[in-house]
SEKE-308883 format. One record per residue (C-alpha): residue number from 0; z negated, y negated, x. Coordinates in pm, 1 decimal. Layout:
<recs>
<rec pos="NUM" pz="Z" py="Y" px="X"/>
...
</recs>
This chain:
<recs>
<rec pos="0" pz="1703.4" py="-4861.8" px="1654.6"/>
<rec pos="1" pz="1767.8" py="-4598.0" px="1464.6"/>
<rec pos="2" pz="1697.0" py="-4252.5" px="1624.1"/>
<rec pos="3" pz="1818.1" py="-3868.3" px="1547.1"/>
<rec pos="4" pz="1597.7" py="-3578.0" px="1516.6"/>
<rec pos="5" pz="1691.4" py="-3236.4" px="1646.0"/>
<rec pos="6" pz="1531.9" py="-2898.0" px="1493.3"/>
<rec pos="7" pz="1539.9" py="-2570.5" px="1669.7"/>
<rec pos="8" pz="1333.1" py="-2332.2" px="1378.0"/>
<rec pos="9" pz="1251.0" py="-1956.7" px="1499.9"/>
<rec pos="10" pz="1011.0" py="-1716.4" px="1306.4"/>
<rec pos="11" pz="702.7" py="-1869.6" px="1354.1"/>
<rec pos="12" pz="728.7" py="-2203.4" px="1487.5"/>
<rec pos="13" pz="962.8" py="-2538.3" px="1471.4"/>
<rec pos="14" pz="1062.2" py="-2700.4" px="1826.2"/>
<rec pos="15" pz="1183.7" py="-3071.3" px="1758.3"/>
<rec pos="16" pz="1298.2" py="-3354.9" px="1947.3"/>
<rec pos="17" pz="1370.7" py="-3720.1" px="1856.8"/>
<rec pos="18" pz="1633.2" py="-3906.8" px="2042.6"/>
<rec pos="19" pz="1758.5" py="-4254.6" px="2052.7"/>
<rec pos="20" pz="2080.3" py="-4258.1" px="1829.1"/>
<rec pos="21" pz="2344.4" py="-4358.8" px="2098.5"/>
<rec pos="22" pz="2682.1" py="-4188.7" px="2257.3"/>
<rec pos="23" pz="2419.0" py="-4057.8" px="2557.1"/>
<rec pos="24" pz="2111.6" py="-3979.7" px="2364.2"/>
<rec pos="25" pz="1799.0" py="-4064.7" px="2545.1"/>
<rec pos="26" pz="1465.5" py="-3865.6" px="2474.0"/>
<rec pos="27" pz="1175.9" py="-4038.3" px="2293.2"/>
<rec pos="28" pz="977.0" py="-3762.9" px="2164.7"/>
<rec pos="29" pz="933.4" py="-3399.2" px="2173.9"/>
<rec pos="30" pz="693.9" py="-3151.0" px="2021.1"/>
<rec pos="31" pz="622.3" py="-2809.6" px="1775.7"/>
<rec pos="32" pz="464.9" py="-2680.7" px="1533.7"/>
<rec pos="33" pz="368.9" py="-2306.0" px="1597.2"/>
<rec pos="34" pz="156.3" py="-2012.3" px="1414.3"/>
<rec pos="35" pz="370.8" py="-2061.3" px="1124.3"/>
<rec pos="36" pz="249.5" py="-1804.3" px="871.3"/>
<rec pos="37" pz="-97.4" py="-1748.9" px="1081.2"/>
<rec pos="38" pz="-270.1" py="-2033.8" px="1229.4"/>
<rec pos="39" pz="-14.0" py="-2344.8" px="1252.6"/>
<rec pos="40" pz="-62.0" py="-2651.6" px="1470.7"/>
<rec pos="41" pz="99.5" py="-2933.9" px="1597.0"/>
<rec pos="42" pz="134.8" py="-3079.8" px="1926.7"/>
<rec pos="43" pz="348.3" py="-3400.3" px="1979.1"/>
<rec pos="44" pz="429.7" py="-3513.9" px="2353.0"/>
<rec pos="45" pz="602.9" py="-3864.8" px="2507.8"/>
<rec pos="46" pz="928.7" py="-3788.4" px="2729.6"/>
<rec pos="47" pz="698.1" py="-3750.4" px="3048.4"/>
<rec pos="48" pz="505.7" py="-3436.0" px="2894.2"/>
<rec pos="49" pz="202.0" py="-3648.8" px="2821.3"/>
<rec pos="50" pz="9.4" py="-3537.2" px="2480.1"/>
<rec pos="51" pz="41.9" py="-3772.1" px="2180.5"/>
<rec pos="52" pz="-102.4" py="-3616.7" px="1923.5"/>
<rec pos="53" pz="-239.3" py="-3245.1" px="1834.5"/>
<rec pos="54" pz="-295.6" py="-3131.7" px="1437.4"/>
<rec pos="55" pz="-413.9" py="-2804.9" px="1314.4"/>
<rec pos="56" pz="-311.6" py="-2672.0" px="940.0"/>
<rec pos="57" pz="-515.8" py="-2490.7" px="733.0"/>
<rec pos="58" pz="-343.2" py="-2416.9" px="426.2"/>
<rec pos="59" pz="-247.1" py="-2037.7" px="403.8"/>
<rec pos="60" pz="89.0" py="-2151.0" px="239.4"/>
<rec pos="61" pz="189.9" py="-2321.9" px="545.5"/>
<rec pos="62" pz="576.3" py="-2239.4" px="571.9"/>
<rec pos="63" pz="856.3" py="-2362.8" px="713.1"/>
<rec pos="64" pz="915.2" py="-2626.0" px="452.1"/>
<rec pos="65" pz="560.8" py="-2741.8" px="491.0"/>
<rec pos="66" pz="598.9" py="-2753.7" px="867.9"/>
<rec pos="67" pz="899.2" py="-2954.0" px="850.7"/>
<rec pos="68" pz="755.3" py="-3187.2" px="621.5"/>
<rec pos="69" pz="429.7" py="-3226.9" px="853.1"/>
<rec pos="70" pz="701.4" py="-3261.8" px="1149.9"/>
<rec pos="71" pz="833.2" py="-3519.2" px="1018.1"/>
<rec pos="72" pz="559.8" py="-3697.4" px="935.2"/>
<rec pos="73" pz="425.9" py="-3694.6" px="1269.3"/>
<rec pos="74" pz="705.0" py="-3791.9" px="1399.6"/>
<rec pos="75" pz="780.4" py="-4105.9" px="1194.8"/>
<rec pos="76" pz="394.3" py="-4219.6" px="1318.1"/>
<rec pos="77" pz="492.4" py="-4224.5" px="1684.4"/>
<rec pos="78" pz="814.9" py="-4409.1" px="1645.3"/>
<rec pos="79" pz="735.6" py="-4727.7" px="1617.1"/>
<rec pos="80" pz="932.2" py="-4821.6" px="1287.2"/>
<rec pos="81" pz="1264.1" py="-4665.8" px="1403.1"/>
<rec pos="82" pz="1409.0" py="-4458.9" px="1121.5"/>
<rec pos="83" pz="1532.8" py="-4129.6" px="1142.5"/>
<rec pos="84" pz="1958.2" py="-4159.2" px="1084.5"/>
<rec pos="85" pz="2074.9" py="-3778.2" px="1074.7"/>
<rec pos="86" pz="1891.0" py="-3425.5" px="1190.2"/>
<rec pos="87" pz="2084.4" py="-3193.4" px="1435.8"/>
<rec pos="88" pz="1993.3" py="-2800.4" px="1386.3"/>
<rec pos="89" pz="2082.5" py="-2531.2" px="1588.0"/>
<rec pos="90" pz="2203.5" py="-2242.3" px="1389.8"/>
<rec pos="91" pz="2245.0" py="-1923.2" px="1555.8"/>
<rec pos="92" pz="2503.1" py="-1778.7" px="1321.2"/>
<rec pos="93" pz="2831.0" py="-1964.5" px="1253.4"/>
<rec pos="94" pz="3015.5" py="-1635.9" px="1142.6"/>
<rec pos="95" pz="3407.6" py="-1617.3" px="1208.8"/>
<rec pos="96" pz="3433.9" py="-1975.4" px="1014.9"/>
<rec pos="97" pz="3223.3" py="-2196.9" px="1225.3"/>
<rec pos="98" pz="3352.1" py="-2289.8" px="1560.0"/>
<rec pos="99" pz="3243.4" py="-2645.2" px="1615.6"/>
<rec pos="100" pz="2946.3" py="-2857.8" px="1485.2"/>
<rec pos="101" pz="2981.7" py="-3004.6" px="1172.8"/>
<rec pos="102" pz="2809.2" py="-3224.6" px="848.8"/>
<rec pos="103" pz="2595.7" py="-2980.6" px="619.3"/>
<rec pos="104" pz="2680.7" py="-2996.9" px="258.8"/>
<rec pos="105" pz="2539.0" py="-2781.0" px="-22.4"/>
<rec pos="106" pz="2818.5" py="-2538.4" px="18.9"/>
<rec pos="107" pz="2859.8" py="-2481.5" px="396.1"/>
<rec pos="108" pz="2413.9" py="-2402.3" px="364.4"/>
<rec pos="109" pz="2531.5" py="-2181.3" px="95.6"/>
<rec pos="110" pz="2833.8" py="-2008.7" px="338.2"/>
<rec pos="111" pz="2537.4" py="-1991.9" px="624.1"/>
<rec pos="112" pz="2295.4" py="-1817.1" px="410.2"/>
<rec pos="113" pz="2588.0" py="-1514.3" px="358.3"/>
<rec pos="114" pz="2549.3" py="-1470.8" px="736.8"/>
<rec pos="115" pz="2187.9" py="-1416.5" px="721.0"/>
<rec pos="116" pz="2196.4" py="-1018.2" px="731.5"/>
<rec pos="117" pz="2421.0" py="-1078.4" px="1056.0"/>
<rec pos="118" pz="2126.0" py="-1215.4" px="1234.7"/>
<rec pos="119" pz="1822.7" py="-1180.9" px="1019.6"/>
<rec pos="120" pz="1559.2" py="-1277.3" px="1263.8"/>
<rec pos="121" pz="1707.8" py="-1592.7" px="1328.8"/>
<rec pos="122" pz="1953.1" py="-1727.0" px="1030.1"/>
<rec pos="123" pz="1690.5" py="-1734.6" px="762.2"/>
<rec pos="124" pz="1423.5" py="-1958.2" px="961.3"/>
<rec pos="125" pz="1724.8" py="-2201.3" px="1063.1"/>
<rec pos="126" pz="1815.7" py="-2251.4" px="730.3"/>
<rec pos="127" pz="1451.6" py="-2311.7" px="607.9"/>
<rec pos="128" pz="1439.4" py="-2686.1" px="756.2"/>
<rec pos="129" pz="1774.4" py="-2756.1" px="658.8"/>
<rec pos="130" pz="1708.3" py="-2701.2" px="286.1"/>
<rec pos="131" pz="1332.2" py="-2833.2" px="304.2"/>
<rec pos="132" pz="1485.6" py="-3187.7" px="414.5"/>
<rec pos="133" pz="1777.2" py="-3179.3" px="198.1"/>
<rec pos="134" pz="1531.3" py="-3115.5" px="-108.8"/>
<rec pos="135" pz="1320.6" py="-3430.1" px="9.6"/>
<rec pos="136" pz="1581.1" py="-3663.8" px="146.2"/>
<rec pos="137" pz="1892.3" py="-3537.1" px="46.2"/>
<rec pos="138" pz="2067.5" py="-3836.2" px="175.5"/>
<rec pos="139" pz="1965.9" py="-3795.9" px="512.2"/>
<rec pos="140" pz="2300.3" py="-3649.3" px="748.8"/>
<rec pos="141" pz="2240.3" py="-3328.9" px="889.9"/>
<rec pos="142" pz="2434.5" py="-3133.4" px="1142.6"/>
<rec pos="143" pz="2473.0" py="-2787.8" px="1231.4"/>
<rec pos="144" pz="2557.8" py="-2649.1" px="1586.0"/>
<rec pos="145" pz="2598.0" py="-2314.0" px="1647.2"/>
<rec pos="146" pz="2507.7" py="-2073.6" px="1909.7"/>
<rec pos="147" pz="2820.5" py="-1826.6" px="1843.7"/>
<rec pos="148" pz="3053.6" py="-2140.8" px="1820.8"/>
<rec pos="149" pz="3097.9" py="-2161.7" px="2185.9"/>
<rec pos="150" pz="3222.1" py="-1783.5" px="2211.4"/>
<rec pos="151" pz="3560.1" py="-1813.8" px="1992.2"/>
<rec pos="152" pz="3769.1" py="-1905.1" px="2234.1"/>
<rec pos="153" pz="3735.2" py="-1557.1" px="2318.1"/>
<rec pos="154" pz="4062.3" py="-1291.2" px="2301.7"/>
<rec pos="155" pz="4056.2" py="-1054.1" px="2024.5"/>
<rec pos="156" pz="4015.4" py="-783.3" px="2236.6"/>
<rec pos="157" pz="3696.2" py="-941.1" px="2402.6"/>
<rec pos="158" pz="3547.1" py="-952.8" px="2030.5"/>
<rec pos="159" pz="3657.7" py="-589.9" px="1927.7"/>
<rec pos="160" pz="3429.6" py="-304.3" px="1891.8"/>
<rec pos="161" pz="3597.3" py="46.2" px="1905.0"/>
<rec pos="162" pz="3511.6" py="108.3" px="1530.9"/>
<rec pos="163" pz="3722.0" py="182.9" px="1212.7"/>
<rec pos="164" pz="3877.2" py="-149.5" px="1145.3"/>
<rec pos="165" pz="3698.8" py="-143.4" px="768.1"/>
<rec pos="166" pz="3409.0" py="-291.1" px="947.4"/>
<rec pos="167" pz="3562.8" py="-481.6" px="1193.0"/>
<rec pos="168" pz="3752.5" py="-657.9" px="905.3"/>
<rec pos="169" pz="3405.8" py="-703.8" px="722.5"/>
<rec pos="170" pz="3246.0" py="-894.8" px="1058.7"/>
<rec pos="171" pz="3121.0" py="-619.9" px="1286.1"/>
<rec pos="172" pz="3253.1" py="-787.5" px="1613.8"/>
<rec pos="173" pz="3144.5" py="-921.9" px="1912.6"/>
<rec pos="174" pz="3055.6" py="-1295.9" px="1867.5"/>
<rec pos="175" pz="2810.9" py="-1410.9" px="2111.1"/>
<rec pos="176" pz="2526.4" py="-1642.8" px="2145.8"/>
<rec pos="177" pz="2348.6" py="-1963.0" px="2351.7"/>
<rec pos="178" pz="2642.5" py="-2126.5" px="2290.7"/>
<rec pos="179" pz="2458.7" py="-2452.7" px="2268.7"/>
<rec pos="180" pz="2389.7" py="-2381.7" px="2634.8"/>
<rec pos="181" pz="2694.8" py="-2307.1" px="2754.1"/>
<rec pos="182" pz="2862.9" py="-2578.7" px="2608.8"/>
<rec pos="183" pz="2618.8" py="-2846.0" px="2807.1"/>
<rec pos="184" pz="2592.5" py="-2669.2" px="3125.0"/>
<rec pos="185" pz="2982.4" py="-2607.3" px="3129.8"/>
<rec pos="186" pz="3010.7" py="-3021.7" px="3053.1"/>
<rec pos="187" pz="2761.8" py="-3051.6" px="3355.2"/>
<rec pos="188" pz="2943.7" py="-2856.6" px="3576.5"/>
<rec pos="189" pz="3256.3" py="-3058.8" px="3527.6"/>
<rec pos="190" pz="3082.3" py="-3358.7" px="3642.7"/>
<rec pos="191" pz="2903.5" py="-3175.1" px="3958.8"/>
<rec pos="192" pz="3194.5" py="-2964.0" px="4098.2"/>
<rec pos="193" pz="3507.8" py="-3064.0" px="3932.5"/>
<rec pos="194" pz="3746.4" py="-2872.8" px="4146.0"/>
<rec pos="195" pz="3569.2" py="-2553.6" px="4058.7"/>
<rec pos="196" pz="3433.9" py="-2592.7" px="3698.4"/>
<rec pos="197" pz="3805.1" py="-2504.0" px="3566.5"/>
<rec pos="198" pz="3797.0" py="-2199.0" px="3771.9"/>
<rec pos="199" pz="3663.2" py="-1861.3" px="3709.0"/>
<rec pos="200" pz="3282.1" py="-1910.1" px="3652.6"/>
<rec pos="201" pz="2985.9" py="-1705.0" px="3547.0"/>
<rec pos="202" pz="2685.0" py="-1905.7" px="3361.1"/>
<rec pos="203" pz="2372.4" py="-1698.8" px="3365.3"/>
<rec pos="204" pz="2173.3" py="-1804.7" px="3092.0"/>
<rec pos="205" pz="1822.3" py="-1651.2" px="3220.9"/>
<rec pos="206" pz="1517.9" py="-1669.7" px="3005.6"/>
<rec pos="207" pz="1293.2" py="-1492.6" px="2729.4"/>
<rec pos="208" pz="1662.5" py="-1461.5" px="2599.0"/>
<rec pos="209" pz="1921.0" py="-1356.4" px="2852.3"/>
<rec pos="210" pz="2303.5" py="-1336.3" px="2904.2"/>
<rec pos="211" pz="2623.9" py="-1436.9" px="3075.3"/>
<rec pos="212" pz="2956.0" py="-1587.4" px="2971.5"/>
<rec pos="213" pz="3231.7" py="-1567.4" px="3187.8"/>
<rec pos="214" pz="3450.1" py="-1892.1" px="3147.2"/>
<rec pos="215" pz="3787.2" py="-1985.2" px="3249.9"/>
<rec pos="216" pz="3930.4" py="-2332.6" px="3252.4"/>
<rec pos="217" pz="3590.9" py="-2426.0" px="3080.4"/>
<rec pos="218" pz="3631.1" py="-2182.3" px="2789.7"/>
<rec pos="219" pz="3460.1" py="-1894.5" px="2710.3"/>
<rec pos="220" pz="3677.8" py="-1575.6" px="2776.5"/>
<rec pos="221" pz="3375.1" py="-1282.8" px="2758.5"/>
<rec pos="222" pz="3001.7" py="-1277.9" px="2694.2"/>
<rec pos="223" pz="2691.5" py="-1007.3" px="2728.3"/>
<rec pos="224" pz="2558.7" py="-1040.4" px="2401.5"/>
<rec pos="225" pz="2762.0" py="-913.9" px="2122.7"/>
<rec pos="226" pz="2729.2" py="-846.8" px="1745.4"/>
<rec pos="227" pz="2340.8" py="-927.8" px="1780.1"/>
<rec pos="228" pz="2156.4" py="-1135.3" px="2023.4"/>
<rec pos="229" pz="2008.7" py="-801.8" px="2143.9"/>
<rec pos="230" pz="2297.6" py="-672.1" px="2355.3"/>
<rec pos="231" pz="2378.5" py="-729.4" px="2696.2"/>
<rec pos="232" pz="2114.0" py="-802.9" px="2973.3"/>
<rec pos="233" pz="1744.2" py="-682.7" px="2974.6"/>
<rec pos="234" pz="1526.0" py="-1007.9" px="2832.5"/>
<rec pos="235" pz="1180.5" py="-1092.9" px="2770.6"/>
<rec pos="236" pz="1066.8" py="-859.8" px="2516.1"/>
<rec pos="237" pz="1452.5" py="-726.4" px="2378.3"/>
<rec pos="238" pz="1581.3" py="-428.3" px="2575.7"/>
<rec pos="239" pz="1965.4" py="-553.3" px="2616.4"/>
<rec pos="240" pz="2242.3" py="-292.6" px="2585.2"/>
<rec pos="241" pz="2111.8" py="39.9" px="2478.2"/>
<rec pos="242" pz="2293.6" py="390.1" px="2391.0"/>
<rec pos="243" pz="2314.6" py="391.3" px="2026.2"/>
<rec pos="244" pz="2232.8" py="773.2" px="2071.2"/>
<rec pos="245" pz="1884.8" py="652.4" px="2148.2"/>
<rec pos="246" pz="1856.7" py="508.9" px="1831.4"/>
<rec pos="247" pz="1979.7" py="816.5" px="1666.7"/>
<rec pos="248" pz="1717.5" py="1029.3" px="1909.7"/>
<rec pos="249" pz="1434.5" py="803.4" px="1784.0"/>
<rec pos="250" pz="1523.2" py="814.3" px="1416.2"/>
<rec pos="251" pz="1517.2" py="1200.9" px="1430.6"/>
<rec pos="252" pz="1247.5" py="1317.0" px="1656.1"/>
<rec pos="253" pz="1000.4" py="991.8" px="1593.6"/>
<rec pos="254" pz="1061.7" py="942.5" px="1266.0"/>
<rec pos="255" pz="1128.9" py="544.6" px="1338.1"/>
<rec pos="256" pz="1285.3" py="370.8" px="1013.3"/>
<rec pos="257" pz="1521.4" py="66.9" px="1042.5"/>
<rec pos="258" pz="1239.2" py="-179.3" px="1078.3"/>
<rec pos="259" pz="1037.6" py="24.8" px="1343.1"/>
<rec pos="260" pz="1359.1" py="36.9" px="1546.8"/>
<rec pos="261" pz="1410.4" py="-361.1" px="1458.8"/>
<rec pos="262" pz="1070.9" py="-418.5" px="1605.5"/>
<rec pos="263" pz="1100.2" py="-191.8" px="1929.3"/>
<rec pos="264" pz="1451.2" py="-332.1" px="2027.2"/>
<rec pos="265" pz="1362.6" py="-693.2" px="1963.9"/>
<rec pos="266" pz="996.6" py="-726.2" px="2056.2"/>
<rec pos="267" pz="840.8" py="-457.1" px="2240.5"/>
<rec pos="268" pz="1099.7" py="-404.3" px="2516.6"/>
<rec pos="269" pz="1270.2" py="-566.8" px="2790.9"/>
<rec pos="270" pz="1011.9" py="-687.7" px="3079.4"/>
<rec pos="271" pz="729.5" py="-623.7" px="2836.9"/>
<rec pos="272" pz="813.4" py="-275.9" px="2740.5"/>
<rec pos="273" pz="906.9" py="-176.9" px="3076.1"/>
<rec pos="274" pz="610.5" py="-355.5" px="3259.3"/>
<rec pos="275" pz="338.4" py="-305.6" px="3013.8"/>
<rec pos="276" pz="197.0" py="-649.5" px="3139.5"/>
<rec pos="277" pz="438.1" py="-921.6" px="3006.1"/>
<rec pos="278" pz="726.8" py="-1093.5" px="2902.6"/>
<rec pos="279" pz="665.7" py="-1344.7" px="3153.3"/>
<rec pos="280" pz="856.7" py="-1317.6" px="3483.0"/>
<rec pos="281" pz="580.6" py="-1547.1" px="3674.5"/>
<rec pos="282" pz="301.6" py="-1310.2" px="3527.7"/>
<rec pos="283" pz="530.3" py="-1038.5" px="3684.8"/>
<rec pos="284" pz="587.0" py="-1208.6" px="4022.7"/>
<rec pos="285" pz="220.6" py="-1228.2" px="4055.3"/>
<rec pos="286" pz="118.3" py="-883.6" px="3971.9"/>
<rec pos="287" pz="101.1" py="-626.5" px="4251.6"/>
<rec pos="288" pz="132.1" py="-326.9" px="3985.9"/>
<rec pos="289" pz="461.3" py="-103.3" px="4049.4"/>
<rec pos="290" pz="541.3" py="-134.6" px="3668.5"/>
<rec pos="291" pz="581.3" py="-496.8" px="3691.6"/>
<rec pos="292" pz="842.2" py="-451.3" px="4034.0"/>
<rec pos="293" pz="1016.2" py="-183.4" px="3804.6"/>
<rec pos="294" pz="1059.1" py="-422.6" px="3541.1"/>
<rec pos="295" pz="1207.2" py="-710.8" px="3752.9"/>
<rec pos="296" pz="1398.7" py="-452.8" px="3953.5"/>
<rec pos="297" pz="1563.7" py="-344.0" px="3687.7"/>
<rec pos="298" pz="1648.0" py="-711.4" px="3520.9"/>
<rec pos="299" pz="1797.1" py="-769.8" px="3814.1"/>
<rec pos="300" pz="2016.1" py="-480.1" px="3836.3"/>
<rec pos="301" pz="2149.6" py="-534.3" px="3484.2"/>
<rec pos="302" pz="2247.1" py="-886.6" px="3590.9"/>
<rec pos="303" pz="2427.9" py="-748.0" px="3885.9"/>
<rec pos="304" pz="2620.7" py="-482.0" px="3696.3"/>
<rec pos="305" pz="2720.6" py="-720.9" px="3421.7"/>
<rec pos="306" pz="2835.6" py="-961.4" px="3674.1"/>
<rec pos="307" pz="3075.9" py="-690.6" px="3789.1"/>
<rec pos="308" pz="3185.9" py="-630.9" px="3450.3"/>
<rec pos="309" pz="3252.4" py="-1026.5" px="3380.0"/>
<rec pos="310" pz="3444.6" py="-1096.9" px="3700.2"/>
<rec pos="311" pz="3664.4" py="-809.2" px="3624.7"/>
<rec pos="312" pz="3742.9" py="-951.7" px="3302.6"/>
<rec pos="313" pz="3825.1" py="-1291.0" px="3444.7"/>
<rec pos="314" pz="4035.9" py="-1138.0" px="3758.1"/>
<rec pos="315" pz="3779.6" py="-1236.6" px="4018.1"/>
<rec pos="316" pz="3506.4" py="-1497.1" px="4077.1"/>
<rec pos="317" pz="3492.7" py="-1873.5" px="4196.6"/>
<rec pos="318" pz="3135.0" py="-1946.7" px="4119.5"/>
<rec pos="319" pz="2832.9" py="-1858.2" px="3919.3"/>
<rec pos="320" pz="2613.6" py="-2113.4" px="3746.4"/>
<rec pos="321" pz="2223.7" py="-2040.6" px="3705.4"/>
<rec pos="322" pz="2038.0" py="-2194.5" px="3431.3"/>
<rec pos="323" pz="1733.5" py="-2126.2" px="3155.3"/>
<rec pos="324" pz="1400.1" py="-2081.2" px="3215.1"/>
<rec pos="325" pz="1391.7" py="-1785.5" px="3454.5"/>
<rec pos="326" pz="1760.4" py="-1898.0" px="3614.6"/>
<rec pos="327" pz="1647.1" py="-2260.7" px="3681.4"/>
<rec pos="328" pz="1311.6" py="-2174.8" px="3809.7"/>
<rec pos="329" pz="1272.6" py="-1871.2" px="3998.1"/>
<rec pos="330" pz="1407.2" py="-1862.8" px="4324.8"/>
<rec pos="331" pz="1307.6" py="-1494.0" px="4414.6"/>
<rec pos="332" pz="1543.3" py="-1401.1" px="4104.5"/>
<rec pos="333" pz="1848.2" py="-1587.2" px="4216.3"/>
<rec pos="334" pz="1822.0" py="-1468.7" px="4562.6"/>
<rec pos="335" pz="1816.4" py="-1096.2" px="4438.0"/>
<rec pos="336" pz="2088.1" py="-1177.4" px="4246.2"/>
<rec pos="337" pz="2299.1" py="-1288.2" px="4521.7"/>
<rec pos="338" pz="2180.0" py="-1005.5" px="4735.2"/>
<rec pos="339" pz="2315.2" py="-788.5" px="4462.0"/>
<rec pos="340" pz="2641.4" py="-945.8" px="4434.9"/>
<rec pos="341" pz="2728.5" py="-920.7" px="4826.2"/>
<rec pos="342" pz="3046.3" py="-742.5" px="4747.6"/>
<rec pos="343" pz="3173.6" py="-1075.2" px="4606.5"/>
<rec pos="344" pz="3121.4" py="-1260.6" px="4926.2"/>
<rec pos="345" pz="2834.1" py="-1445.2" px="4755.7"/>
<rec pos="346" pz="2591.8" py="-1565.5" px="5003.9"/>
<rec pos="347" pz="2268.5" py="-1839.6" px="4916.9"/>
<rec pos="348" pz="2108.7" py="-2136.4" px="5115.2"/>
<rec pos="349" pz="1782.5" py="-1988.7" px="5119.7"/>
<rec pos="350" pz="1621.8" py="-2329.9" px="5196.6"/>
<rec pos="351" pz="1857.9" py="-2501.0" px="4930.8"/>
<rec pos="352" pz="1762.7" py="-2176.3" px="4662.2"/>
<rec pos="353" pz="1401.4" py="-2278.4" px="4755.9"/>
<rec pos="354" pz="1421.2" py="-2639.3" px="4662.8"/>
<rec pos="355" pz="1643.9" py="-2526.9" px="4315.5"/>
<rec pos="356" pz="1896.6" py="-2767.2" px="4467.1"/>
<rec pos="357" pz="2243.7" py="-2808.8" px="4256.6"/>
<rec pos="358" pz="2445.8" py="-2597.4" px="4507.8"/>
<rec pos="359" pz="2251.5" py="-2291.6" px="4664.9"/>
<rec pos="360" pz="2542.7" py="-2113.6" px="4794.2"/>
<rec pos="361" pz="2576.6" py="-2117.1" px="5171.1"/>
<rec pos="362" pz="2907.5" py="-2296.1" px="5374.7"/>
<rec pos="363" pz="3065.8" py="-1953.9" px="5432.2"/>
<rec pos="364" pz="3018.5" py="-1807.6" px="5104.2"/>
<rec pos="365" pz="3349.6" py="-1709.3" px="4934.0"/>
<rec pos="366" pz="3172.9" py="-1746.8" px="4577.7"/>
<rec pos="367" pz="2982.5" py="-2090.7" px="4532.3"/>
<rec pos="368" pz="2618.8" py="-2097.5" px="4337.4"/>
<rec pos="369" pz="2464.8" py="-2348.2" px="4160.9"/>
<rec pos="370" pz="2147.5" py="-2426.4" px="3948.5"/>
<rec pos="371" pz="2191.6" py="-2671.5" px="3666.1"/>
<rec pos="372" pz="1879.2" py="-2691.7" px="3374.5"/>
<rec pos="373" pz="2029.5" py="-2706.0" px="3080.7"/>
<rec pos="374" pz="1937.2" py="-2897.4" px="2776.2"/>
<rec pos="375" pz="2019.2" py="-2764.0" px="2436.4"/>
<rec pos="376" pz="1846.4" py="-3033.7" px="2208.7"/>
<rec pos="377" pz="2048.4" py="-3290.9" px="2411.0"/>
<rec pos="378" pz="2368.1" py="-3153.0" px="2350.7"/>
<rec pos="379" pz="2264.5" py="-3106.7" px="1968.3"/>
<rec pos="380" pz="2140.0" py="-3498.3" px="1976.2"/>
<rec pos="381" pz="2491.0" py="-3572.0" px="2129.2"/>
<rec pos="382" pz="2721.2" py="-3344.5" px="1886.6"/>
<rec pos="383" pz="2480.0" py="-3501.4" px="1586.7"/>
<rec pos="384" pz="2569.3" py="-3868.8" px="1697.5"/>
<rec pos="385" pz="2907.1" py="-3831.1" px="1726.8"/>
<rec pos="386" pz="2975.8" py="-3643.0" px="1367.9"/>
<rec pos="387" pz="2747.5" py="-3851.7" px="1155.9"/>
<rec pos="388" pz="2883.4" py="-4217.9" px="1325.9"/>
<rec pos="389" pz="3224.5" py="-4066.5" px="1235.0"/>
<rec pos="390" pz="3117.1" py="-3990.7" px="876.2"/>
</recs>
């Protein structure tokens, strides 16, 4: 039997999973290599989360390419003779050209590299394992799945900024992200609640990265993330929507440069910046400090405000779906968001909410509410199997 590897590469880590190659892939292994560039270490788990293997690496030159080779070696040791027949990758940015998953070629990889200025914190790291595998095993099929692709269905007005056309024509527009998650959740929602899924739906992907997506007929109509993945909602360490005048003020009065601002809005803001404690919602919920409460309150407030905005874009609202680490696991956040959306006649069945049932809205609620765990790795594995089987 052959298998499919799925890779999600970040700035200092590579998460990976291996699935049985099938139209409905089943998980065989999962793991990650973290601390790349510092103290790299690998961990491999079975489908039930049991630890299979741990390994540390002493080489100071251990980069993403080395991590990719280590990951493939470790995975092969535990696959029982199964071959990896294809590799699927999460690629953050597909630009205006790539609207569906596709088989990677040298030309496509070159094209994706030109998008690095649009996603400088993600795209180079997404491409590093692709290039490493291409160099060591050029015959192994690789597929890219794009976080931006799901949002290509948005109307032009939803993608536009009110800036001179020169910049818009050069690619400065709203792209939207978390598309792989939205693709998966939207498909699952059609199975769980087919009578509602094609209506006016807001999917709330709430985690360390957080965004909302408005869908109609299962297609993206509008989203809170824009040109970059820092826009929209407040997140774990990202500020979300910010008056551009604030950045000019920080430049003029605090002497911050471009990289300082990048560090501030991506890594030092959000729940971490407001609380001064942590970016982890679990830690903040356990804290009695007023700054922790302020951070949670602001997080919820921003979600509620943006739900109002997306409900307007949809012309009403039939359902809201919670997903992501916070959306799936924090019943208090779901309850607080619902309370803020009482004007939409959204009420929860609190017992169902505490249990994270599939449907958590009360019987009399005019807006239905659901919890659907996302699975981006499975989505990538499924698309990779479909594309490589036909190629």
